[in-house]
N, C-alpha and C positions, 0 to 999 in steps of 0.2 A: 969164183964167178966174175967174168969180166963185165965191163960197163954195159955193153950191148945186151948181153944175156939178162942182166939185172933189169934193164929198162923193159925188155920184152915181158918180164914177169910182173913188175910192179908199176910200170908207167900207167897202164889203163885205169887203175883205181887209187892212185896216190897223188897227193899234192906235189907240184913241181918243186916247191921250196924244200920239202922233206927229201925228195930224190936228190936235189943238188947237194944238200948237206951230207947225205950218205955216200955219194960218189965223189965228193970233194971238188965239184965243178960248179959253174954258175948256172942259174936258172935258164939263161939264154942258151947255154951249151946243151942243157937237157932238151930244150925245145928243138934245137937244131938237129941233134942226133935222132930224136923221135920222128922229125919230119923227113930226114934223109932215109930212114929205114921203114917209113910208113907205119910207125907205131902210133896208135890213136887211143884217146881216152874212151872208156866204155860208156855205153848209153846211160847206165845207172849213175856213173860218176858225173856225167854232164847234167843229168836231171837234178842230182843233189846240189851241185854247184849253182844251178839256175835257181833252185828253191832258196838256197842260202842268200843269193844276191837279192832276191825279191824280199826276203825277210829283213835284210840289212837296210834296204831302201825304205821298207815300211816302217821300221823302227826309227829311222832318221826322219821320215815324214811326220810321224806321230810326235817325235821329240820337238819338232819345229812348229807344231800347231799352237797358236797363242792360247793361253789359258783364260778364256773369257766365259763369263756366266751372267747372262742378263737377269736382272731382278724382275719382279712381276710388273712393275711400272714400265720398264723398257720392253718387256715381252708384249705388253698390251699395245704399245706404240707400233711395234712390228706387226702384230696380228691385225690391228685396226687398219694398218696400211696395206697389208696383204689383201684384205677384203676390199680395199679401195684401189689406189693407183699403183701399188707396189707389186712386184713379181719375184718369184724365186726361180733360179735357173742354175744349170751346170755349165761351166766353161769347158771347151774341148779338152779332153784328157784329165779333167779335174776330178778328184775323188769326192769332193764336197760341194754342196750348193752354196750360192751367194744370193744376197738380196740386191735388187736394183729398182730404181724409180726415176723415170724420165719426167721432166717438168719444163715449163716455159719460164722465161725470165721474170714474168710478173709474180710467179710463185716462189721466187728465190728466197725471200725472207722466211716463209713458212718452212721450206726445206732446210734452211740454215738452222732454224729452231729445232727441227726434228733431228738434224745431224748432231747438234750440241747435246741433245738428250742421250744419244747413242754413240757418242765419240769414243768412249772406252771400250766399245765393242768392235772398233775398227771401221766405223762408218766415215766416209768422206764424200765430198762433192767434187766431181771432176769438171774440166773446162767445157764439157759438152752438156752441162746441166743435167747430170745424172747423179743421184744420191745412191751410193753403192757401198756394200759391205765387203769384207774379206770372205773367201771361201772357208767354211768352217762346219764341223759336225752339227753345231746348233741349228744352222740353216738347212742342213740335210734332214735333220729330224723334223723340222717344220715342213719341208717339202713333202716328206712322207705323209704328214698329217693333212696337208691342204691340197695335194695334187693327186688326182686319179686319172690314169692314162694321159698324163702330162697336161691335164686341164684343171684349173683352179676350181675347187669344189667346197661347198659348205656341207658339213655333216653335223649330226647331233653331238659328236665327240669333239671335233675341232673348234666348234663355236664356243665351247666352254672356256677356252683360253681368253676370250673377250670378256673380262670380268672386272675391269676397273674403268672409271669414267674417262681416263685419258685415251683408252682404246677406242671407245665409241666417238670421242672427240676427233681423233685422227681420221676415222672413217668418214665422219661428217665433213671435216675440212677438206678431205680428198674428193669426196663424191656427193656432198650434200649442198642444199641451197635453202635460203630463207627468202620467200617471196611475200611481199605485202600486196595483197589483192584488194580491190575496192569494187563496190557495186555501183550501179548507175541510177539508183533511186534518188528522189529529191533530197532525202536525208542520207547523204553518202557516209557509209561506214567502211572501215578497213579491217582486214583479217589476215593475220600471219599464217603462212603455210610452210611447213618443213618438209623437204623431200630428200630421200636418199636414193640416188640413181644407181640402183643395184641391178643394172641391165645385163651384167655378165653372168647373172645367176638365174636358174630356172624358177618357176613358180614354187616348187617344193622347197628349194633352197631358201627362197625369200621367206617362206612360211616358217622355216626353222629359225631364221634370223629374227623374224617378227616375234615369235614366241619367246626366244631367248632374251631379247631386249626387254620385253615386258616382265619376265620373271626376274631378271637380274637388276634392271634399272627402274622398273615400275613406270615405264613409258609405253603407251599403246600406239603403235604404228598401224596404219591401214594398208592392205595390199591393193595395189591399183594397176590396171592394165596400161601399157604404153606401146606405141607403134614400133619402137626401136629395140635392138638387142634381142634378149630372150623374153621381151614383152611384159616384164613386171618391175615395178618400183615400190618403195615404201613411203608413205606420206603421213603427216599429222595435220589435221585441219582444225581440231578442237583447241580453242585458245589456251585453256588451262594446261593441256598436254604439251603445247608448244613451249609455254613458259617453264614447265617442269623439265623438258628436254634441254632448253637453253641454260637452265640452272646447272645441268650436268656438264655441258661443254664449255661454258663461259670461262671457268678458271684457267683453261688452257688456251682457248682461242683469243682471250683478251691479252695474252702475252705477245701476240703477233699483230702488229698494227694493220697489216694488209688483210687480216681476217676479221676486222671489226664489223664489216658488212654482214657477216654470217651470224652475229649474235646481238648486235646493238639495235634492238627493236625501237627504242626511244628515238634514236637519230634517224632511223629509216622512216618512222612515222612522221617526224618533224619535216623531213625532206619532202614527203608526200604532201603534207599540209601546206608547205611553202609554195608548191606548184598548184594546189587546188584548195582554196580557203573554204570551200563548201564541205570539206570532210569533217565529220563529227568525231572529235577525239575525246569527248567528255566521258563516254562509257569506257573507252579504252584506258584512260588514265585514272578512272575511279577504282580500277582493280588494284589489288595489293600484290601483283605479281612482278612489278618492275623493280624499282630500287628499294633498298632497306632504309626505312626512316630511322631517325635517332631513337624514337620510341621502340621500334623493332629491335634495334641493337641493344638497348638497355634491357629489354625483356629476355633476349637471348643470353646475355651475360648473367643476369639474375638467375634464370632457370638452370644454366649450366653450373653455376656456383652452388646451387641448391640440389644438385645431383640428378637433374632431369636427364633422361636418355635423349639422344639426338632425334630418334623417331617421335618421341612425345613432343619435343619442341617443334618439330615440323608440323605435327597435327594441330597443336595449339595455335600456331601462327598461320596455318593454312598455306604452308610452303612445302616444296618437295624435299624429300629426305636428303638428296645429294646437294641441294641448294644450301641447306643448313650445315651439312658437313663442310662445304666450301667456305661458308661464311665464318664458321668456327675456326678454321685454319687461318683465314685472313685476320681474324681478331687476335689469335694467338701470335701470329707473326708481328703484330703491332703491339704486343705485350698488354693487350686490353683484357686478357683472361689469365 
């Protein structure tokens, strides 16, 4: 059997390298002869080669995916940010989603803090003031959970991922505010109001978040109408609830100097008083919701050393549970317990 006859029989379904070895010629010569005599690969062979190439590329792509696994603390930062200023998206031709968050220069310190918490997950800040992650299956999974028809959505399932204080702290630092309002009566008093500007979500979605925050963090937000966005926000006007909420977010917001205005009520009230001496701060400062006194700290240490549960300590001192958790961590870091 001559070379040409051999090629007519075997070329359509055989790899050129094998043909070259059998015929004792180069692969280039095999291709030249096949082209000259119009001998072509079969459709089945072409299909198999295409599938093989796709699989090779897929295996190479998978092998090059960084091995990252966010812990629950990091996942809560991401989830709280998705509910706030962050977004998940797919780059053109990308197999996996990535996280991105645009910000102005005044928010740089906060985003730098966030980036530091997520640095081992491939987060970086680029020169255009964008906090951005790598494309990764972790973010594709979150995209499937939080996006319905390409729109960010809150469901009873995905909101469960917001389960640590740092998550709600990031949501608050992204889209929340602390306003100190005052009345115009002769005896002027001040009242703090917390607002989460959840205007990207519907009434039903806000209600899901409201219920989840109450069940998970024991803080009761109120649903309130608003003229912008999808018409609803979440607010706290009851003073005790405000302090309970700030107990939750303070450990994280206090790490960022530019976020002090979102948690430091004492300074905010003092600033108000300096502008208007008629403000009555007596009732405000009589409450035990602000700083921990030395007596409070001694009681916390004593009760913890005597086996009291965190919940019991919170109830005895009339503090929020998360406030006691934070204070205990603070005392442990100072080797006081």
